[in-house]
C-alpha positions in Angstrom: -26.8 -3.8 -59.3 -29.7 -6.0 -60.3 -30.1 -7.2 -56.7 -30.1 -3.7 -55.3 -33.5 -3.0 -53.6 -33.7 0.6 -54.9 -33.1 -0.6 -58.5 -35.7 -3.3 -58.1 -38.3 -1.0 -56.7 -37.6 1.6 -59.4 -37.8 -1.1 -62.1 -41.0 -2.5 -60.6 -42.6 0.9 -60.6 -41.5 1.7 -64.1 -42.9 -1.5 -65.7 -45.6 -2.5 -63.1 -48.4 -2.6 -65.7 -48.6 -3.7 -69.3 -49.9 -0.2 -70.1 -46.7 1.4 -68.9 -44.6 -1.1 -70.9 -46.5 -0.4 -74.1 -46.2 3.4 -73.5 -42.4 2.9 -72.9 -42.1 0.8 -76.0 -44.0 3.3 -78.2 -41.8 6.2 -76.8 -38.6 4.2 -77.6 -39.7 3.4 -81.1 -40.5 7.1 -81.8 -37.1 8.2 -80.3 -35.2 5.6 -82.4 -37.1 6.7 -85.5 -36.0 10.3 -85.1 -32.4 9.2 -84.5 -32.5 6.9 -87.4 -33.9 9.6 -89.7 -31.6 12.4 -88.6 -28.4 10.3 -88.7 -29.1 9.3 -92.3 -28.3 6.2 -94.3 -24.6 6.3 -93.3 -25.2 5.2 -89.7 -27.1 2.0 -89.0 -29.1 2.1 -85.8 -31.0 -1.1 -86.5 -29.8 -2.8 -83.3 -31.5 -0.1 -81.2 -34.9 -1.3 -82.4 -34.3 -4.5 -80.5 -34.7 -2.7 -77.2 -38.5 -2.0 -77.5 -39.0 -5.5 -79.0 -37.3 -7.0 -76.0 -39.4 -5.0 -73.5 -42.6 -6.1 -75.2 -41.6 -9.8 -75.2 -40.3 -9.8 -71.7 -42.9 -7.8 -69.8 -46.0 -8.3 -71.9 -46.0 -11.4 -74.1 -44.7 -12.9 -77.4 -47.7 -11.6 -79.4 -46.9 -8.1 -78.3 -43.3 -8.8 -79.3 -44.4 -9.7 -82.9 -46.6 -6.6 -83.1 -43.7 -4.4 -81.9 -41.4 -6.1 -84.5 -43.8 -5.2 -87.3 -44.2 -1.6 -86.0 -40.4 -1.3 -85.7 -39.9 -2.6 -89.2 -42.4 -0.1 -90.6 -40.8 2.8 -88.7 -37.3 1.7 -89.8 -38.3 1.5 -93.4 -40.0 4.9 -93.2 -36.8 6.5 -91.6 -34.7 4.7 -94.2 -36.7 6.1 -97.1 -36.9 9.6 -95.6 -33.1 9.7 -95.0 -32.1 8.7 -98.5 -31.2 11.4 -101.0 -31.2 9.1 -104.0 -33.6 6.7 -105.6 -33.6 3.0 -104.6 -35.3 0.3 -106.6 -38.6 -0.9 -105.2 -37.3 -4.5 -105.4 -34.3 -3.7 -103.3 -36.4 -1.8 -100.8 -38.8 -4.7 -100.4 -36.0 -7.2 -100.0 -34.2 -5.2 -97.3 -37.5 -4.7 -95.5 -38.2 -8.5 -95.7 -34.8 -9.3 -94.2 -35.3 -6.6 -91.5 -38.8 -7.8 -90.5 -37.6 -11.5 -90.4 -34.7 -10.5 -88.2 -37.0 -8.7 -85.8 -39.6 -11.5 -85.6 -37.0 -14.2 -85.1 -35.4 -12.2 -82.3 -38.7 -11.7 -80.6 -39.6 -15.4 -80.8 -36.2 -16.5 -79.6 -36.3 -14.2 -76.7 -39.9 -15.3 -75.9 -38.8 -18.9 -75.9 -35.9 -18.1 -73.5 -38.3 -16.3 -71.2 -40.7 -19.2 -71.2 -37.9 -21.6 -70.2 -36.8 -19.3 -67.4 -40.3 -18.9 -66.2 -40.8 -22.7 -66.2 -37.5 -23.2 -64.2 -38.5 -20.5 -61.7 -41.9 -22.1 -61.2 -40.4 -25.5 -60.7 -37.9 -24.1 -58.2 -40.8 -23.0 -56.1 -42.9 -26.1 -56.2 -42.5 -29.3 -54.1 -42.2 -32.0 -56.8 -43.7 -34.7 -54.6 -47.0 -33.1 -53.6 -47.4 -30.2 -56.0 -47.6 -27.7 -53.1 -45.5 -24.6 -52.9 -42.1 -25.2 -51.2 -40.3 -23.4 -48.3 -38.7 -20.8 -50.6 -42.1 -19.8 -52.0 -43.5 -19.6 -48.4 -40.7 -17.2 -47.3 -41.3 -15.0 -50.4 -45.0 -14.9 -49.9 -44.7 -14.4 -46.1 -42.4 -11.5 -46.6 -44.9 -9.9 -48.9 -47.8 -10.4 -46.5 -45.8 -9.0 -43.6 -45.0 -5.9 -45.7 -48.6 -5.6 -46.6 -49.6 -6.0 -43.0 -47.3 -3.1 -42.1 -49.0 -0.9 -44.6 -52.7 -1.8 -44.1 -52.6 -2.7 -40.3 -54.7 -5.9 -40.8 -54.2 -9.2 -38.9 -52.2 -12.1 -40.4 -52.7 -15.7 -39.3 -50.4 -18.6 -40.0 -51.2 -22.3 -39.5 -48.4 -24.8 -39.0 -49.1 -28.5 -38.8 -47.7 -32.0 -39.4 -49.0 -35.6 -39.6 -49.2 -37.5 -36.3 -47.5 -40.9 -36.4 -46.5 -40.4 -40.0 -43.4 -42.6 -39.6 -45.6 -45.6 -38.9 -47.1 -45.3 -42.4 -43.7 -45.3 -44.0 -42.4 -48.2 -41.9 -45.5 -50.4 -42.3 -46.7 -49.6 -45.8 -43.6 -48.1 -47.5 -42.7 -44.6 -48.7 -45.2 -44.8 -51.5 -48.1 -44.9 -49.0 -46.4 -42.1 -47.1 -46.2 -40.0 -50.2 -49.9 -40.6 -50.9 -50.8 -39.3 -47.5 -48.8 -36.2 -48.1 -50.5 -35.6 -51.4 -53.9 -36.2 -49.6 -53.0 -33.5 -47.0 -52.3 -31.0 -49.8 -55.5 -31.9 -51.8 -57.7 -31.6 -48.7 -56.1 -28.4 -47.5 -56.6 -26.8 -51.0 -60.2 -27.8 -50.9 -60.7 -26.1 -47.5 -58.7 -22.9 -47.9 -59.7 -19.8 -49.8 -58.2 -18.4 -53.0 -56.4 -15.7 -51.1 -54.7 -18.2 -48.7 -51.3 -19.7 -49.4 -50.2 -23.3 -48.6 -46.7 -24.7 -48.7 -44.9 -27.9 -47.7 -42.2 -26.8 -45.3 -40.3 -30.1 -45.3 -41.0 -33.7 -44.4 -44.6 -34.1 -43.2 -44.8 -30.4 -42.1 -47.1 -27.9 -43.9 -48.1 -24.3 -43.4 -50.9 -22.0 -44.5 -50.9 -18.2 -44.6 -54.2 -16.5 -44.0 -53.8 -12.8 -45.1 -56.1 -10.3 -43.5 -57.6 -13.0 -41.3 -58.4 -13.0 -37.6 -58.1 -15.9 -35.3 -61.7 -17.0 -35.5 -61.8 -17.2 -39.3 -58.5 -19.0 -39.5 -59.5 -21.5 -36.8 -62.7 -22.4 -38.7 -60.6 -23.3 -41.8 -58.0 -25.2 -39.7 -60.8 -27.2 -38.1 -62.3 -27.9 -41.5 -59.0 -29.3 -42.7 -58.5 -31.4 -39.6 -62.0 -32.8 -39.6 -62.0 -33.7 -43.3 -58.5 -35.3 -43.1 -59.5 -37.4 -40.1 -62.6 -38.6 -42.0 -60.7 -39.7 -45.1 -58.0 -41.4 -43.0 -60.6 -43.3 -41.0 -62.2 -44.5 -44.2 -58.9 -45.8 -45.4 -58.2 -47.5 -42.1 -55.2 -45.3 -41.2 -54.6 -43.7 -37.8 -52.8 -40.6 -39.1 -54.1 -37.3 -37.7 -52.9 -33.7 -37.7 -51.4 -31.6 -34.9 -51.8 -27.9 -35.6 -50.5 -24.6 -34.3 -52.4 -21.5 -35.3 -50.9 -18.0 -34.6 -52.6 -14.7 -35.3 -50.6 -11.5 -35.4 -52.2 -8.2 -34.8 -49.0 -6.2 -35.5 -46.3 -7.4 -37.9 -43.8 -10.0 -36.6 -40.2 -9.0 -36.8 -39.4 -11.6 -39.5 -40.7 -14.6 -41.3 -38.7 -16.8 -38.9 -40.5 -15.3 -36.0 -43.8 -15.9 -37.7 -43.0 -19.5 -38.3 -41.5 -20.1 -34.9 -44.6 -19.1 -33.0 -46.9 -21.4 -35.0 -44.4 -24.2 -34.9 -44.1 -23.9 -31.1 -47.9 -24.2 -30.9 -47.9 -27.3 -33.1 -45.3 -29.0 -31.0 -47.3 -28.2 -27.9 -50.3 -29.7 -29.5 -48.4 -32.9 -30.1 -47.3 -33.0 -26.5 -50.8 -32.4 -25.3 -52.0 -35.5 -27.0 -52.0 -34.9 -30.8 -54.9 -34.4 -33.2 -55.7 -31.0 -31.9 -55.4 -27.3 -32.7 -53.6 -24.8 -30.4 -54.1 -21.1 -31.1 -52.7 -17.9 -29.9 -53.1 -14.2 -30.8 -49.9 -12.3 -30.7 -49.1 -8.6 -30.5 -45.3 -8.3 -30.6 -45.5 -4.9 -28.9 -47.6 -5.9 -25.9 -47.6 -9.8 -25.9 -50.8 -11.7 -26.0 -53.9 -10.0 -27.3 
């Protein structure tokens, strides 16, 4: 059920903004209050107050969860007082309220801690531990999103695919530590050259890719050239002969899949290597009519 596309779209629409979440939380608290009040003291509905608290923690933040806990406690105590037909000592009322509030706050903090751990694991699963760049899984997720956006807004999408020429010689002559340093340098230089809206990932080995949303071939080429030029300068200063072979594909209409997107840029990169390395090959693709 939770992997069903319709369910995920509905859930995303329902809780897309924090404002919607807060409205939902407030509505739930009011509904639970009336149920709690009308059912009377004989039926305990305390557990239902955990639902709005959980929503606040999971979809807003932990501070919102604490605030919802306090509001839920006050509403619960109000419903409890209104539902009783006998007098209760103030001390007992305060004690019960203290226990209830403590329970709500502890629940919100425990759930917040669980979410923080899960978010951390999710983030780590999408980051390449060696270079700090996004990994292949992240690239596929982002590329699918950009292709969907491209279908909606009809704007170009460019993708750059490149690897390090003669990278194996670095590992063989200077060791894997030196090779890892080169990979990290590629990531650092690329990040300095790309824009905030662009997305870079390590695809595996010494291969990398950059997505350029809403970017035509000319704009993407300028960025790719900047990366290549800056990388060559740094490598020359360090006495290394490593260069970059790049394939840059620009799509005017959406590709059929992420694999099709990658394949075109990858093919261009390999052609660049065959043509002598240290160069950028480009193409503009319209899947409906061929080259554009």
